[in-house]
N, C-alpha and C positions, 0 to 999 in steps of 0.2 A: 475410386480409391486405389485401384491397381496402379494408376499412374503415380500416385504419391508414394507408393512403396519403393519406387526407384530412388527416392530421396533418403531413405532410411540409412543407406550405407554412408552417406555424407554426415548425417546427424549422429551416427553411432560413435564416430571419433570424438565428437564434442558432447557426448551425452552427459558428462558430469557438469560441464558449464551450463548446459541447457537445463538440467535438473535444478541447479542452484539458482539460475535465473527464474525458473518457474516458482521456486520456493520464495524468492524475493517478491514476486508478483503477488503471491498469496498473502505474505506478511504485510506488504504495502496496502493491499485492499482491506485487510483486517483492521489496520489502524484507521483507515478511512471510514469504516463502519462504526468505530467506537465514538468518534467525534459527535455525530448527531445524538447518540444516546446520552452522552454527558451534557450536551446542550439541552436536551429535553428535561433531564433531571434538574438542572439549575433553573430553568424557566418555571417548572412546576414548584420548586422550592421557594423561589422568589414570590410567585403568585400566592402560595399558602401563607407566607410571612406577611405579605401586604394585606391579605384578607384577615389575618389574625389581628393585626394592629388596627385595622379599620373596623373590625368586628362585623364584617359583612360575610354573607354566605353566597358563594358562587358554586355552581356545579363543577367540581374539580374531579378530574379523572383519577381513579385510584391507581396506585402503582402495582403493576403485575410483574412479579419477578421473572416471568417467562419472556417478557419483552426486552429485558436487558441481558447483556453478555455477562459471563461469569466475573470478569475483571472489573466491569463497570459496577456490578452489584457489590463487590468487595470495596470499591472506591466509595460508593454511596453509603454503605454501612459505616465505613471509617469516618466519612464526613459527618454523618448524622450522630455518630457516637461522640466524636471529639469536638465538633464545632456547633452543634445545635443547642447546647446549653447556653452558649454565649448569645447575647441579643444582637451582636454585631453581624449583620447580614453581609456587609461588604467583604469580610474575611472569606466567607464561603464563595462569594462571586469571584473574588480575585483568585482564590485557589482553583476554582473550576476553570477560569480563564487561562491560568498558567497550565493546567492539565490539558486543555484543548490545544494550546500552543505547542506543548511537548508532543502530543499525539500527532499534530501536523508535521512537526520536525522529524519525528520518527518515520512517518509515512514518506516524507521527502527523502530521507536518508536511504530507506530501503528501495525507493523508486530509482534513486541514483545508482545504487548497487545493481539493481535489475537491469538498468540500461547499460551499465558498464559490462556486465557479464554477457548479455545477449548481443549487444551491438558490437562489442569487441570480438566476440566469436564470429559474427558474420563478416566483419572486416578481415579477420585472419583468413577465413575461407575465400573471400574475394581476392585477397592478395595472392593466395596460392593459385587460384584460377588464372589471375593475370600473369603470374610468372610462367605458368605452363603455356599460355598463349604467346608470351614474348619469346619463349624458347622455340615455339613452332613457327613463328613468322620467318626467321632466316631460312629454315628448311623449306618452307613454302615458296619463298622467293627463288631459291636455288632450283627447285623443281620447275617453276614456271619459266625461268630463264633457259634451262636446259631443254624444255619442251618446245621453245620457239626457235 
């Protein structure tokens, strides 16, 4: 770890961009976690609806609120409150499909921002290093010519 401390002085100049990039990583991964939870809800909901129309009993896992994220729980309660009274299951499936698509788009957008902030930061650092090397090359050539 001592060897990595030498890099701190290089990261300190770009600490804000690095922090924003880390924030974008967290947000992007958060949206990636929400998609399977919404998918689980819609599969369970469709299974319950099919079992109710066929009047069959199948062991269905009960929903535990601790297994869902806060925003997914809000979404589930909203869907159950506003759309469960209607017998049209396709509306709920379409709504959840659109929600999954929007979550994937949000994840992609924040992943794009993450890459822009972190990769651009590394390219700026690379360009500065290359400019220093370019400035040193003529001085090195003059020293080698004078030494011979």
